[in-house]
C-alpha positions in Angstrom: 44.3 87.0 81.3 45.6 89.4 78.6 49.1 90.6 78.0 50.1 94.2 77.1 49.7 93.2 73.4 46.2 91.8 73.9 47.2 88.2 73.6 46.7 85.5 76.3 49.8 84.1 78.1 48.9 80.6 77.0 49.4 81.6 73.3 53.1 82.3 74.1 53.6 78.5 74.4 52.4 77.7 70.9 54.8 76.5 68.2 56.3 80.0 67.7 56.6 80.6 71.5 58.3 77.2 72.0 60.9 78.1 69.3 61.6 81.4 71.0 62.1 79.6 74.3 64.5 77.1 72.8 66.4 79.9 71.1 66.7 81.8 74.4 67.9 78.6 76.2 70.5 78.1 73.5 71.7 81.7 73.8 71.8 81.4 77.6 73.8 78.1 77.4 76.3 79.8 75.0 76.7 82.7 77.4 77.2 80.4 80.4 79.6 78.3 78.4 81.6 81.3 77.4 81.8 82.5 81.0 82.9 79.1 82.1 85.6 79.1 79.4 86.9 82.3 81.0 88.2 80.2 83.9 89.9 77.7 81.6 93.6 78.5 80.9 94.2 79.3 77.2 95.9 76.6 75.2 98.7 76.8 72.6 99.3 80.6 72.9 102.6 82.2 72.3 104.6 83.2 75.4 103.2 86.4 76.8 105.5 89.3 76.5 105.2 92.3 78.9 107.3 95.5 78.5 107.6 98.2 81.2 105.9 101.4 80.3 108.0 104.6 80.0 107.0 107.1 82.7 105.4 110.2 81.1 105.8 112.5 84.1 108.8 114.4 85.2 111.3 112.3 87.2 114.2 113.7 89.2 116.6 111.0 88.0 117.6 108.8 85.1 115.6 105.5 85.0 118.2 103.5 82.9 121.1 104.5 85.1 119.0 103.7 88.2 118.2 100.3 86.7 121.9 99.4 86.4 122.6 100.7 90.0 119.7 98.6 91.3 120.9 95.4 89.5 124.4 95.8 90.9 123.6 96.9 94.5 120.0 96.1 95.4 119.1 92.9 93.5 120.8 90.5 96.0 118.0 91.2 98.4 115.2 92.8 96.3 115.7 90.6 93.3 116.5 91.3 89.6 112.7 91.7 89.1 112.4 94.0 92.1 109.9 91.6 93.6 111.7 91.2 97.0 112.9 87.7 96.1 116.6 88.1 95.7 119.1 85.3 96.5 119.6 86.7 100.0 115.9 87.1 100.8 115.6 83.6 102.4 118.1 84.7 105.1 116.3 87.9 106.0 113.5 88.7 108.4 111.5 90.7 107.6 111.5 89.9 103.9 112.8 92.6 101.5 110.3 95.1 100.1 108.6 94.2 96.8 109.1 97.4 94.8 106.4 96.4 92.3 103.7 96.7 95.0 102.0 99.6 93.4 99.6 100.5 96.2 102.3 100.6 98.8 105.0 102.3 96.7 102.6 105.1 95.4 101.8 106.0 99.0 105.5 106.7 99.6 106.6 110.2 98.5 109.8 110.6 96.5 111.5 112.3 99.4 110.8 109.3 101.6 112.2 106.8 99.1 115.3 109.0 98.8 115.6 109.0 102.6 115.2 105.3 102.8 118.0 104.7 100.3 120.3 107.4 101.8 119.9 106.8 105.5 118.5 103.2 105.7 115.4 101.5 106.8 115.6 102.7 110.4 115.3 106.3 109.3 111.9 105.7 107.8 110.6 103.4 110.6 111.5 100.2 108.7 113.9 97.4 109.1 117.5 98.3 109.9 118.6 95.4 107.6 118.1 98.0 104.9 121.5 99.7 105.0 122.3 103.4 104.5 123.9 104.0 101.1 124.8 107.7 101.5 128.5 106.8 101.7 128.2 104.8 98.4 125.8 106.9 96.2 125.9 110.6 95.7 122.5 112.4 95.6 122.3 112.1 91.8 122.7 108.3 91.9 120.2 108.1 94.7 117.6 110.0 92.6 118.4 107.7 89.7 117.5 104.7 91.9 114.2 106.5 93.0 113.4 107.1 89.3 113.9 103.4 88.5 111.6 102.4 91.4 109.0 104.9 90.2 109.2 103.3 86.7 107.9 100.0 88.2 104.5 101.3 89.1 101.8 103.4 87.4 101.7 107.1 88.0 99.3 108.9 90.3 96.4 110.7 88.7 96.8 114.4 87.8 96.0 116.6 90.7 96.9 114.1 93.4 98.8 115.9 96.3 99.5 112.7 98.2 98.3 109.1 98.5 97.5 107.2 101.7 97.8 103.4 101.9 95.0 101.3 103.3 94.4 97.5 103.6 91.3 95.4 104.0 91.0 91.7 104.7 88.0 90.4 102.8 85.5 88.0 104.4 84.9 84.8 102.5 81.6 86.2 101.1 83.2 89.5 99.9 86.2 87.6 98.5 83.9 85.4 96.4 82.4 88.5 94.8 85.8 89.5 93.3 87.3 86.0 92.9 87.4 86.3 89.1 90.1 88.9 89.6 92.3 86.3 91.3 93.1 88.6 94.3 94.2 87.5 97.7 92.0 88.1 100.7 94.1 90.9 102.0 94.0 93.8 99.5 96.0 97.0 99.6 94.7 100.2 97.9 95.3 103.9 98.0 93.3 107.0 98.5 94.4 109.8 96.2 94.0 113.2 98.0 93.9 116.6 96.4 93.5 120.1 97.8 91.0 122.9 97.4 90.4 126.2 99.3 88.1 126.1 102.3 85.7 128.9 103.3 88.6 130.8 104.9 90.8 130.6 101.8 93.1 127.9 103.4 93.9 124.7 101.5 92.1 121.6 102.7 92.6 118.0 101.5 89.7 116.0 100.0 89.4 112.5 98.6 89.6 112.6 94.8 90.2 109.0 93.7 90.8 105.4 94.8 93.3 103.2 93.1 93.7 99.4 93.4 96.0 97.0 91.5 94.7 93.4 91.1 96.7 90.8 89.1 94.8 89.1 86.3 95.8 85.8 84.5 95.8 86.1 80.7 97.1 83.5 78.3 100.0 81.7 79.8 101.0 84.6 82.1 99.5 87.5 84.1 99.5 91.2 84.2 98.4 93.8 86.7 95.5 96.2 86.2 95.5 99.7 87.4 91.9 100.5 88.4 91.0 104.1 89.0 87.7 104.9 90.8 86.0 108.1 91.6 85.4 109.2 95.3 82.0 107.5 95.3 83.5 104.2 94.1 82.7 104.3 90.3 85.3 102.7 88.0 86.4 105.5 85.7 89.6 104.3 84.1 91.5 101.0 83.6 94.9 100.2 82.2 97.5 97.5 82.3 100.7 98.2 84.2 102.8 96.7 81.4 102.5 97.1 77.7 101.3 93.7 76.3 103.3 92.8 73.2 101.7 90.4 70.7 103.5 89.3 67.5 102.1 91.0 64.4 100.4 93.8 66.4 102.0 97.1 67.1 102.2 98.0 70.9 100.3 101.2 70.3 97.5 99.5 68.4 97.3 96.9 71.2 97.1 99.7 73.8 94.4 101.5 71.9 92.4 98.3 71.5 92.6 97.3 75.2 91.9 100.8 76.4 88.7 100.9 74.3 87.8 97.4 75.3 88.2 98.0 79.0 86.2 101.3 78.8 83.3 99.4 77.3 83.5 100.9 73.9 82.8 98.8 70.7 86.2 98.2 69.1 87.4 96.0 66.3 90.0 93.5 67.5 93.4 93.2 65.8 93.7 90.3 63.3 95.5 88.1 65.8 94.2 85.1 67.7 96.6 85.9 70.5 95.3 89.4 70.8 91.7 88.3 70.7 92.3 85.8 73.5 94.1 88.3 75.7 91.3 90.8 75.1 88.6 88.3 75.9 90.3 87.5 79.2 90.6 91.1 80.2 87.0 91.9 79.2 85.8 89.1 81.4 87.3 90.9 84.4 85.4 94.1 84.0 82.1 93.2 85.7 84.1 92.2 88.8 86.4 95.3 88.5 83.4 97.6 88.4 82.2 96.2 91.8 85.6 95.8 93.3 85.9 99.1 95.1 82.3 98.8 96.3 83.2 95.5 97.9 86.4 96.9 99.5 84.4 99.9 100.9 81.7 97.6 102.2 84.3 95.5 104.0 86.0 98.5 105.5 82.7 99.9 106.7 81.9 96.6 108.4 85.3 96.5 109.9 85.0 100.0 111.4 81.6 99.1 112.8 82.9 96.0 114.5 85.9 97.9 115.9 83.6 100.5 117.3 81.5 97.9 119.1 84.6 96.3 120.7 85.9 99.7 121.8 82.6 100.7 123.3 82.5 97.4 125.3 86.0 98.1 126.5 84.9 101.5 127.8 81.6 100.4 129.3 82.1 96.8 130.4 85.8 96.2 130.9 85.1 93.4 133.5 83.5 91.3 130.7 86.8 91.1 128.8 89.5 88.6 129.3 92.9 89.8 130.6 94.5 89.3 127.2 91.8 91.4 125.5 92.2 94.2 128.0 95.9 94.2 127.6 95.6 94.3 123.9 93.1 97.2 123.9 95.2 99.1 126.4 98.6 98.6 124.6 98.1 97.5 121.0 94.8 98.8 119.6 96.1 102.4 118.8 98.3 100.9 116.1 96.7 97.6 115.1 93.1 98.5 115.7 90.7 96.9 118.2 90.1 93.9 115.9 93.6 93.7 114.4 92.5 95.2 111.1 94.1 98.6 111.6 90.8 100.4 111.7 88.7 101.8 114.5 88.3 104.8 116.9 91.8 104.6 118.3 93.8 104.2 115.1 95.7 107.2 113.8 97.3 107.6 110.4 100.9 106.4 110.5 103.9 106.5 108.2 104.6 102.8 108.7 101.6 100.5 108.2 101.3 98.2 111.3 101.1 94.5 111.0 97.6 93.3 109.9 96.9 90.8 112.7 93.6 89.6 111.2 95.4 87.9 108.2 95.5 84.3 109.5 97.5 83.0 106.5 100.4 85.2 107.6 100.0 85.0 111.4 99.9 81.2 111.3 103.5 81.4 110.0 104.6 83.1 113.2 105.2 80.9 116.3 104.0 81.8 119.7 107.6 82.0 120.9 108.3 84.6 118.2 105.3 86.7 119.2 106.2 86.5 122.8 109.7 87.7 122.1 108.5 90.4 119.8 106.2 91.8 122.5 108.8 91.6 125.3 111.8 92.9 123.2 110.1 95.2 120.7 110.4 95.5 116.9 114.1 96.6 116.7 115.2 93.3 118.3 113.7 91.5 115.2 114.8 94.0 112.6 111.3 95.5 112.5 110.1 99.0 112.9 111.1 100.8 116.1 107.4 102.0 116.2 106.8 98.5 117.8 107.8 99.2 121.5 109.2 96.7 124.0 106.8 95.7 126.8 109.5 94.4 129.2 107.4 95.2 132.3 104.7 92.7 131.4 104.8 89.4 133.3 105.2 86.1 131.4 101.6 85.1 132.0 100.3 88.5 130.8 102.3 88.2 127.6 100.9 84.6 127.2 97.4 85.9 127.5 98.1 88.7 125.1 99.5 86.3 122.5 96.4 84.1 122.9 94.2 87.1 122.1 96.3 88.1 119.1 95.9 84.5 117.9 92.1 84.8 118.2 92.0 87.8 115.9 93.4 85.8 113.0 91.1 84.4 110.3 91.8 81.5 110.4 93.3 81.7 113.9 96.2 79.2 113.7 97.6 77.2 116.6 101.0 79.1 117.1 103.1 75.9 116.9 104.8 76.7 113.6 108.4 78.0 114.0 108.9 79.0 110.3 108.3 82.7 110.4 108.7 83.6 106.8 106.1 84.0 104.0 108.0 81.6 101.7 107.6 78.7 104.1 104.7 76.7 105.4 104.4 74.4 108.4 104.1 70.6 108.2 103.3 68.3 111.1 105.7 65.5 111.9 104.5 61.9 112.1 104.5 61.7 115.9 102.9 65.1 116.1 105.4 66.4 118.6 106.8 69.1 116.5 106.8 70.5 113.0 109.1 71.1 110.0 109.3 74.2 107.8 108.5 73.3 104.2 109.3 75.3 101.1 105.9 76.4 99.8 106.7 75.4 96.2 109.1 72.5 96.4 107.5 71.1 99.6 111.1 70.2 100.8 112.0 70.3 104.5 114.3 73.3 105.1 114.9 72.9 108.8 115.1 70.1 111.4 112.2 69.0 113.5 111.5 71.5 116.1 109.7 70.9 119.4 106.7 72.9 120.4 
């Protein structure tokens, strides 16, 4: 049998062919070794320094003055880093907002942030533990606070009229495809909408871009990427949310180098081992980043298909459903979705994103008693959104069935015995298995007494 070059295949395994094979194996081993090294934390690097970027767009307030106001008035709950982890956060439920959450914050217009500061959380369908500050700040100070919060996140692409927030909860298979980005299974992203004239000359909205913001470990720290995708899911721009500062390299030179590297261009690295190591780490994320939005959209499509099947069964075969599932589809699916993933034929776009019931890691922190009380008394009773109504007319056994179905939507489902109820705590079984204690997720120290089931 001849090859395209006229030589038999057996000749490839002569002395020259064997050498080529060994060389190819060596190159493959080197590539695999380098990929494996991507997962090994860098050693003996200088501390990573990250500096916030200066907003380039027009803001309605003064960022530096807003930063001082925030430190004096907001940090006790939201933290000095604006991460929602202030000293008072452990005593609040729900937890304070993380103002660095780019996907969520970019979906909130400036006027809505102004309203939240001026008139409190209840005015924007959020927790009334967020007080109204209109008797403390004048309108100029409030705009300065809004400007500071805007400085914590990237800016929306040019031409974006508004951005809508969406979440997906990745399956284990889909999560594995993007594991190199170090993301959680629940991912928030935004759809950037622009406008154009329709056939009648009226303005219509259309999807222009997607944006998502995964955190990436580099050196002895981490940074957040801003990934911009086209409407068909192609990665078209990448940047880091913070400016990475490396000793001996100017910030602008580092920015230019990383921008070229992340775009796939052939660039010469700065003469700095630290810069080269950071660049190598970021470059290693690009294959996963290019596929990231495709993975998210695949998951969302699967979720919508499953939600449609559940809804059709509800319409055509209601007798095949348990009482808890029927109650859920009748009362809860319009907000939370037929599968708890906030997608499906009944879900409408809302200002306040409903709780994502499919995220078992969060739902397992909420006890059955808490869920029963939330359903019976409504969101306002627990400082949550007033959009969650009270179902006082339901009987105890109906609420019990409803909670059991909500539990079944979680992945993993959880047993509902944990009384902890905040994301900073985890549940630990007692020795006699008759109760559980709340444990600090980091220190593993018991923070509350044993509680009966």
